C-alpha positions in Angstrom: -39.4 28.3 -7.8 -38.1 26.4 -4.8 -34.5 25.5 -5.4 -32.1 23.2 -3.8 -28.9 24.4 -2.2 -27.1 21.6 -3.9 -26.2 21.7 -7.6 -26.3 18.5 -9.6 -22.6 18.4 -9.9 -20.9 16.4 -12.7 -22.5 13.1 -11.7 -26.0 14.6 -11.5 -25.6 16.5 -14.8 -24.4 13.2 -16.4 -27.5 11.4 -15.1 -29.9 14.1 -16.2 -28.4 14.2 -19.7 -28.4 10.4 -19.9 -32.1 10.6 -19.1 -32.6 13.2 -21.8 -30.8 10.9 -24.3 -33.0 7.9 -23.6 -36.1 9.2 -25.6 -33.9 10.8 -28.3 -31.8 7.7 -28.9 -35.0 5.5 -28.9 -36.4 7.5 -31.8 -33.3 6.8 -33.9 -33.0 3.2 -32.9 -36.7 2.5 -33.7 -36.2 3.9 -37.3 -33.2 1.7 -37.8 -35.1 -1.4 -36.6 -38.3 -0.9 -38.7 -37.3 -3.2 -41.5 -36.3 -6.0 -39.1 -39.6 -5.5 -37.2 -41.5 -5.9 -40.5 -39.9 -9.3 -41.2 -40.3 -10.5 -37.6 -43.9 -9.4 -36.9 -45.2 -9.3 -40.5 -46.3 -5.7 -40.1 -48.0 -3.6 -42.8 -46.6 -0.3 -43.9 -49.3 1.5 -41.9 -48.4 -0.4 -38.7 -44.8 0.8 -39.2 -46.1 4.4 -39.3 -48.0 3.7 -36.0 -44.9 2.3 -34.3 -43.3 5.8 -34.7 -46.4 8.0 -34.5 -48.1 6.5 -31.4 -44.9 7.1 -29.4 -44.8 10.8 -30.5 -48.5 11.3 -29.8 -48.3 9.8 -26.3 -45.3 11.9 -25.6 -47.1 15.1 -26.7 -50.3 14.4 -24.8 -48.5 13.6 -21.5 -45.8 16.3 -21.8 -47.6 19.2 -20.0 -49.0 16.8 -17.4 -45.4 15.6 -16.7 -44.2 19.1 -16.3 -47.0 20.0 -13.8 -46.5 16.8 -11.8 -42.8 17.6 -11.5 -43.6 21.1 -10.3 -46.1 19.8 -7.7 -44.5 16.6 -6.4 -40.8 17.0 -7.1 -38.8 16.9 -10.3 -36.4 14.2 -9.2 -39.2 12.0 -8.1 -41.0 12.4 -11.5 -37.7 12.0 -13.4 -37.1 8.7 -11.6 -40.8 7.5 -12.2 -40.4 8.4 -15.9 -37.1 6.5 -16.2 -38.7 3.5 -14.5 -41.8 3.6 -16.8 -39.6 4.1 -19.9 -37.4 1.1 -18.9 -40.5 -1.1 -18.2 -42.0 -0.1 -21.6 -38.7 -0.8 -23.3 -38.7 -4.3 -21.8 -42.3 -4.8 -23.0 -41.3 -3.6 -26.5 -38.5 -6.1 -26.7 -40.8 -8.9 -25.5 -43.7 -8.1 -27.8 -44.8 -11.1 -29.9 -47.4 -9.2 -31.9 -47.7 -5.8 -33.5 -50.5 -4.8 -31.2 -48.5 -5.5 -28.0 -45.6 -3.6 -29.5 -47.9 -0.6 -30.3 -49.2 -0.6 -26.7 -45.7 -0.7 -25.3 -44.7 2.2 -27.5 -47.6 4.3 -26.0 -46.2 3.6 -22.6 -42.7 4.5 -23.8 -44.0 7.9 -25.0 -45.7 8.5 -21.6 -42.5 7.7 -19.8 -40.5 10.0 -22.0 -43.0 12.8 -21.2 -42.4 12.4 -17.5 -38.6 12.5 -18.0 -38.0 15.4 -20.3 -39.7 18.4 -18.6 -37.8 17.7 -15.3 -34.3 17.9 -16.9 -34.4 21.5 -18.1 -36.3 22.7 -15.1 -33.8 21.1 -12.7 -30.9 22.7 -14.6 -32.5 26.1 -14.5 -33.2 26.2 -10.8 -30.0 24.6 -9.5 -27.3 26.1 -11.7 -26.1 29.7 -12.1 -23.7 31.6 -14.2 -21.1 29.8 -16.4 -22.2 26.4 -15.0 -25.7 27.0 -16.2 -24.6 28.2 -19.6 -22.4 25.1 -20.1 -25.2 22.8 -19.0 -27.7 24.5 -21.3 -25.2 24.3 -24.2 -24.8 20.5 -23.6 -28.6 20.2 -23.3 -29.1 21.8 -26.7 -26.3 19.9 -28.5 -26.9 16.5 -27.1 -29.6 15.8 -29.7 -26.8 15.4 -32.3 -24.9 12.9 -30.0 -28.1 11.0 -29.3 -28.8 10.8 -33.0 -25.4 9.4 -33.8 -25.5 6.9 -30.9 -29.0 5.8 -31.8 -28.3 5.3 -35.5 -24.9 3.6 -35.1 -25.7 1.7 -31.9 -29.1 0.7 -33.1 -27.9 -0.5 -36.4 -25.1 -2.5 -34.8 -27.4 -4.1 -32.2 -29.9 -5.2 -34.8 -27.3 -6.5 -37.2 -25.2 -8.3 -34.5 -28.4 -10.3 -33.6 -27.2 -11.1 -30.0 -28.9 -14.3 -28.8 -31.0 -14.3 -31.9 -33.0 -11.4 -30.6 -32.4 -9.1 -33.6 -34.5 -5.8 -33.4 -35.5 -6.6 -29.8 -32.0 -5.7 -28.6 -32.6 -2.2 -29.8 -35.2 -1.9 -27.0 -33.6 -4.2 -24.4 -30.5 -2.0 -24.3 -32.6 0.7 -22.6 -33.3 -1.4 -19.6 -29.8 -1.6 -18.0 -29.3 2.2 -18.8 -32.5 3.0 -17.0 -31.5 0.8 -14.0 -28.2 2.7 -13.8 -29.9 6.1 -13.9 -32.3 4.9 -11.2 -29.6 3.5 -9.0 -27.7 6.9 -8.7 -30.3 9.6 -9.3 -31.6 9.7 -5.7 -28.1 10.4 -4.5 -26.8 12.8 -7.1 -29.8 14.6 -8.6 -31.2 17.3 -6.3 -34.9 17.5 -5.6 -36.7 20.7 -6.6 -40.3 21.7 -6.9 -42.5 24.8 -7.4 -43.5 26.9 -4.4 -46.9 27.5 -6.1 -48.3 24.1 -7.2 -50.9 24.3 -9.9 -53.6 21.8 -11.1 -53.5 19.7 -14.2 -55.9 20.5 -17.0 -57.3 17.0 -17.3 -60.2 18.0 -19.7 -57.7 19.8 -22.0 -55.4 16.8 -21.9 -58.2 14.4 -22.9 -59.4 16.8 -25.6 -55.8 17.0 -27.0 -55.5 13.2 -27.0 -58.8 12.8 -28.8 -57.9 15.5 -31.4 -54.5 13.9 -32.1 -56.0 10.4 -32.4 -58.8 11.7 -34.7 -56.1 13.1 -36.9 -53.5 10.3 -36.6 -55.6 7.3 -37.4 -57.4 8.5 -40.5 -54.1 9.9 -41.9 -52.3 6.6 -41.2 -55.1 4.1 -42.1 -57.1 6.0 -44.7 -55.2 5.1 -47.8 -54.8 1.4 -46.9 -58.5 1.0 -45.9 -59.8 3.1 -48.9 -61.3 5.7 -46.6 -64.2 4.0 -44.9 -66.9 6.2 -43.3 -65.6 5.5 -39.8 -62.3 7.3 -40.6 -64.1 10.2 -42.3 -66.3 10.6 -39.2 -63.1 10.8 -37.1 -61.8 13.6 -39.2 -65.2 15.4 -38.9 -65.1 15.0 -35.2 -62.0 17.3 -35.1 -64.3 20.4 -35.5 -66.4 19.9 -32.3 -63.4 18.6 -30.3 -61.4 21.7 -31.1 -64.4 23.9 -30.2 -64.9 22.0 -26.9 -61.2 22.3 -26.0 -61.2 26.0 -26.7 -64.4 26.5 -24.6 -63.0 24.5 -21.7 -59.7 26.5 -21.9 -61.6 29.9 -21.9 -63.6 28.8 -18.9 -60.5 27.9 -17.0 -58.9 31.2 -17.8 -61.9 33.1 -16.5 -61.5 31.2 -13.2 -57.9 32.2 -13.0 -56.6 28.7 -13.8 -54.0 27.7 -16.4 -55.4 25.6 -19.2 -53.2 23.3 -21.3 -53.3 25.7 -24.3 -54.3 29.1 -23.0 -56.3 31.0 -25.6 -54.8 34.4 -24.7 -51.4 33.1 -25.5 -52.5 31.4 -28.7 -53.5 34.9 -29.9 -49.8 36.1 -29.7 -48.1 36.5 -33.1 -45.0 34.6 -31.9 -47.0 31.6 -30.7 -48.9 31.5 -33.9 -45.7 31.6 -35.9 -44.4 28.8 -33.7 -47.4 26.8 -34.7 -46.5 27.2 -38.3 -42.9 26.2 -37.7 -44.1 23.1 -35.9 -46.6 22.1 -38.6 -44.2 22.6 -41.5 -40.8 21.8 -40.0 -41.1 19.2 -37.3 -43.7 17.1 -39.2 -41.3 17.1 -42.2 -38.3 16.2 -40.0 -39.9 13.1 -38.4 -41.4 12.1 -41.8 -37.9 12.5 -43.3 -36.3 10.1 -40.8 -39.1 7.5 -41.2 -39.0 7.6 -45.1 -35.2 7.6 -45.2 -35.0 4.6 -42.9 -37.4 2.6 -45.1 -35.6 3.7 -48.3 -32.2 2.6 -46.9 -33.3 -0.9 -45.8 -36.4 -1.9 -47.7 -35.4 0.0 -50.9 -31.6 -0.1 -51.1 -31.2 -3.4 -49.2 -28.8 -2.0 -46.6 -28.2 -3.9 -43.4 -29.3 -2.0 -40.3 -25.7 -1.1 -39.4 -25.2 0.4 -42.9 -28.4 2.3 -42.6 -27.4 3.7 -39.3 -23.9 4.7 -40.5 -25.5 6.7 -43.4 -26.7 9.3 -40.9 -23.4 9.9 -39.1 -22.6 13.0 -41.1 -26.1 14.4 -40.3 -25.6 13.9 -36.5 -22.1 15.4 -36.4 -23.2 18.4 -38.4 -26.3 18.8 -36.2 -24.1 18.7 -33.0 -21.6 21.3 -34.3 -24.4 23.6 -35.5 -26.3 23.3 -32.2 -23.2 24.3 -30.2 -22.6 27.5 -32.2 -26.3 28.4 -32.8 -26.8 30.3 -29.6 -23.8 32.6 -30.4 -25.0 33.2 -33.9 -28.5 33.9 -32.7 -27.1 36.4 -30.2 -25.0 38.1 -32.9 -27.5 38.2 -35.8 -31.2 38.8 -36.1 -33.5 35.9 -35.5 -35.1 36.0 -38.9 -31.7 35.9 -40.5 -30.6 32.8 -38.6 -33.9 31.0 -39.3 -33.6 31.9 -43.0 -30.0 30.7 -43.0 -31.0 27.4 -41.5 -33.8 26.9 -44.1 -31.5 27.8 -46.9 -28.9 25.3 -45.8 -31.5 22.6 -45.2 -33.1 23.2 -48.6 -29.7 23.0 -50.3 -29.1 19.7 -48.5 -32.5 18.3 -49.6 -31.9 19.3 -53.2 -28.5 17.7 -53.1 -30.0 14.6 -51.6 -32.6 14.4 -54.3 -29.8 14.6 -56.9 -27.8 11.9 -55.1 -30.6 9.4 -55.1 -31.4 10.3 -58.8 -27.8 9.9 -59.9 -26.7 6.9 -57.9 -30.1 5.1 -57.7 -29.7 1.6 -56.2 -25.9 2.2 -55.8 -26.4 4.9 -53.2 -24.4 4.3 -50.0 -23.2 6.1 -46.9 -20.4 8.1 -48.4 -22.4 9.4 -51.3 -25.1 10.6 -48.8 -22.7 12.3 -46.4 -22.4 15.8 -48.1 -26.2 16.2 -48.5 -27.1 14.8 -45.0 -24.5 17.0 -43.4 -26.1 20.1 -44.9 -29.5 18.9 -43.8 -28.3 18.3 -40.2 -26.6 21.7 -40.0 -29.6 23.6 -41.2 -32.0 21.6 -38.9 -30.0 22.6 -35.8 -30.3 26.3 -36.6 -34.1 25.9 -37.2 -34.6 24.0 -33.9 -32.6 26.5 -31.9 -34.6 29.3 -33.4 -38.0 27.7 -32.7 -38.3 28.3 -28.9 -36.7 31.7 -29.1 -39.2 32.9 -31.7 -42.1 31.2 -30.0 -41.3 32.8 -26.7 -40.6 36.3 -28.1 -44.0 37.9 -27.1 -44.4 35.9 -23.8 -44.3 37.7 -20.5 -42.0 36.2 -17.8 -45.1 35.2 -15.7 -46.3 33.1 -18.7 -42.9 31.5 -19.6 -43.9 28.1 -18.3 -47.2 28.0 -20.1 -45.7 29.3 -23.3 -42.9 26.7 -23.2 -45.5 24.0 -22.6 -47.5 25.1 -25.6 -44.4 25.0 -27.9 -43.2 21.6 -26.5 -46.6 20.1 -27.0 -46.8 21.4 -30.5 -43.3 20.1 -31.3 -44.0 16.6 -30.0 -47.5 16.5 -31.6 -46.1 17.3 -35.1 -43.2 14.9 -34.6 -45.7 12.2 -33.9 -48.0 13.0 -36.8 -45.2 13.4 -39.4 -44.6 9.7 -40.1 -48.4 9.1 -40.3 -49.3 12.0 -42.6 -46.1 12.3 -44.8 -45.3 8.6 -44.4 -48.6 7.7 -46.1 -47.6 9.9 -49.1 -44.2 8.2 -49.3 -45.7 4.7 -49.0 -48.2 5.5 -51.8 -45.3 6.6 -54.0 -43.3 3.4 -53.1 -46.3 1.0 -53.6 -44.9 0.1 -57.0 -41.6 -0.9 -55.5 -39.5 2.0 -56.8 -38.1 3.4 -53.6 -35.7 5.7 -55.4 -38.5 7.5 -57.2 -40.5 7.6 -54.0 -37.8 9.2 -51.8 -37.1 11.7 -54.6 -40.8 12.6 -54.7 -41.0 12.9 -50.9 -37.9 15.1 -50.7 -39.5 17.4 -53.4 -42.6 17.7 -51.2 -40.4 18.5 -48.2 -38.5 21.2 -50.2 -41.9 22.8 -51.0 -42.8 22.8 -47.3 -39.5 24.5 -46.4 -40.0 27.1 -49.2 -43.4 27.9 -47.8 -41.9 28.3 -44.3 -39.1 30.5 -45.7 -41.8 32.7 -47.3 -43.6 33.0 -44.0 -40.3 33.9 -42.3 -39.8 36.7 -44.8 -43.3 38.1 -44.1 -42.7 37.8 -40.3 -39.1 39.1 -40.3 -40.1 42.7 -39.6 -41.7 41.6 -36.3 -38.7 39.5 -35.4 -36.3 42.5 -35.8 -38.7 44.9 -34.0 -39.6 42.9 -30.9 -37.1 42.4 -28.1 -35.9 38.9 -27.4 -36.6 37.7 -23.9 -34.0 35.7 -22.0 -35.1 32.1 -21.8 
C-alpha cells in the first residue's frame, strides 16, 4: 500500500467519520419517514419495501467496485466523489414527486454510499499507527450506535417538525449541507492514498451479482402482492443459470491470475462459508426488524415520527456501549463464546419485546420498549463485531482485501434483501390490520432464525477455538 506521510489528524478523522455516518444515518431516517412517505406519495406496502431494499442492493453491488476504484485512483478522490453523488441523490430523493423517481434516487444513494464506505477504513489503516490507529478503529466500530440514535431522533424530529411544509423530504434534504461541508474540507484535511499495485474491476462479476440480487429481490417483494405471475417465477428460475455463469466467470479469472468479485477458492474456506450463514440469518433479520418495527410504531400504534424515533434510543445507546467493549471481550474470550453471548442477549431481548407488545398492545410506547430494545442492541453489537473476525479467520494476509470485500458484499446484500423477504411476511401478517399480532409473529420468526444461527455456532465452535485469529 502506498501511504501518505500525513495522518488525517483530528479534522481529517472527523470528516471521514462524518462520511461514514451519512449512509448509516440515512438508513435510520428512511425507516422513520416511511409512514409519511406512504401518505404523501400514496405508496403500496411493497413499494415501501423497495425504498429500503433497492438502496441496500445498490450499495452491495457497487461496494467492491468502490473499493477497487479507491485503490486505483485515490481513496480521497473516490471518497469525495461518493459524498458528492450521495448529496445529489439525497437532493433528488427530497425533490421526488412520485414513487418511481424516489426509487431511482435511492439506487443512486446506494451507489454513492458504496463509493464512500470502503475508502474510510482503508485510509485509517494506511495513515495511522499504534494508539492513534486503535482509537480510530474503535470509533469506527462504535459510530454505528451514534448514527442510529442521530438518525432515529433527528429523522423523527425533522419529519414531525415539517419545516416549510416539506415533511419527510427534510429527512433527505438534511444530507445536502452535510455533504457540502465534507466536500469543502476533505481536500485539505484528508490525505490521499492509493495502492501501489492497481487491480482491475470484475465487471462481469459485478453485473452477474446485480442480476442475481434483482432476480431475488423483485419476486420476494412483489410476489405476494401480484399473486406470483409467471414473470416473477421465471426471475427466480433464472437464479440457477446466473449463479453458474458467475461461478464460471470467477474461475476463469482465477486461472488467469486475476481477482474476481467472489473468488471461488475463498468461498471454499470454512470461515467464509460460516460468514455467509451469519449474513443470511442475522443481517437479513436485522434490516427486516428495523423495517417492521418502524411500520408497527407509526402505521400500527399511531406514533408520530419523533415518537417512533425516540423508541429506539435505548437500542442505539446499548449498541454503542457494546461496540466499544466488544473488541476487548473478543480478545479475552473465545470467538464462539462471544458470538453465542451476543445471540443469547439478542434472543432474550426479542422474547421480551414479544411479551411487551403482547402485554401492552396498542398502549406500547417508548419507555415500555426500552428494556427489550436495549438487550437487542447490546447483543447485535457483539454479533456484528464477531462477523468480520470469524469470516477472516482462515484468510491469508495476501487475500485480506478480497476476503473483506466478500464479507462486506454479503453483509450489504442481505441488509438490502431483509426488508423485501421478511417484510413481505410481516405485511402479510398485518394485512388484516392487527399490527400487534403481526409484529409478535415476525419477532417469533426472528427468534427461530437466531436459534438456528446459535445451533450453527455450537457446531462450528470447535473450529473457532482451534484456529488462530489473524489480526485485521
